[in-house]
N, C-alpha and C positions, 0 to 999 in steps of 0.2 A: 504494500500500500504506500510505502514511502517513495517508491520509484514512479508513481503515477504523476503525470504532468498534464497541464492543460493542452488539449489537442489530441491526446491519446484516445484510442478506441479500445474499450474494455468489454470483455465478454463476461456474462454472469448467468447463473441459473439457480432455481430454487433448491435443487438437490444438494448444492454446496452450502445451503443456508446462507446465501450471500447477504452480507450487510454492505450497503452501498457506502463507500468511503469517500466519495466525492460527488459533487453535483454534476449532472450530465443531461444530455438529450438522447432519448431513445431513437436509435437509428433503425433497428429491426428487432422484432420479437414475436414470440408466440404466447398468447394468453398471459402476459406479464402482469402480475398483481403485486403491489407493494403495501406493506403495513406502515402507514404514515401516522398512526395514532399518537405516537410520542410528540410529534410536531403539530399536527392539525386537530387531534382529538377525534378524527374520523374512526368510528368503531369497526368498519369493514375494510378489508384490503382494497386499494384503489386500482382499477384497471388502467394500465398504461397503453396508449395508442398514439396514432399520428395526431389526434386531436388533443391529447393530454400526454405529451412526451417528456415532461420534466421529471427526472429522477433526482431525488433529494438525498443528500448525504445523511447518514445515520438511520436510514430506513432499511427494512428487511424485505428481500424478495420472497414472497410466499408461494408464488406459482409462476411457472413459465420459464423461458430463457430468452436471452437476447444480447444485443450489443448496444453500447451507448458511447457517445462522444463526450469526453470530459470537458466541462466548461469552467469549473472552479474547484480548487483544492485547499486544504488547510484552513487557515483563518479567513479565507475569502469565500469559503463554502457557507451554506446556510447553517449547518451545525457549528462550524467554526465561529461564525458571527455570534450565534447564541452563546456559545461557551465563553467567548471574549466578554460579552455583555454581563454574563452571570459571574464569572470569576475575576473580572477586573481587566483593565486595559494595560497599556505598556507602563514601564517604569514602576511596577509594583503597586500601583494605586488600587485601592479597594473599590469594588462596585458598591452602589448604594445599598444593595441587599446585604452584602458582607459587612459593610460598615454598621448597619443597624443590628445585625446578628452579633457582631463583636461587642457593641455597646451593651446589648441585652445580656450577653454572657458575663461581662464585667460586673453588671449590676447584680446578677444572680450570685456570682461569686462573693461579692461584698455582703449580701444578705446572708449567705451561708456562713461566712466568717463571723458575723455578728451573732447569729443563732448558736454557733458552736461555742462562743464565749459564755 
C-alpha cells in the first residue's frame, strides 16, 4: 500500500477482503459493492458503477472485483483528511476535539486527587 501513487491502476476483489487504501475511480468491475458505513452511515453496501464510480479510501469491498484509477493517497485521500482533522494538523497542534478531551481528562484527574485526599 505504501508503493501506490496517484495515476496507478489497482486491481481488487472481495475474496481478498480488500480494504481500499486510496481514493480512486472505478475503471471496470463486476457487481462491485463497497461498505461505506464508517464514512457515510449508509447501512447497505453501495453498488459501484459508471454512474457512481468513486471508490473511497478506508472502505471495504464486499462483493465483486474490478480495477480503479488512483486519484488520491495518504493525507490527500478522504480518510487521510478525516484523520488529519481528528488527530490534529502539522507541527503537533491538537485538534479541537483532542484539546477538549485533554482538558476534561485534566479536570477528572484533579477531582480524583482531591477525592483521594
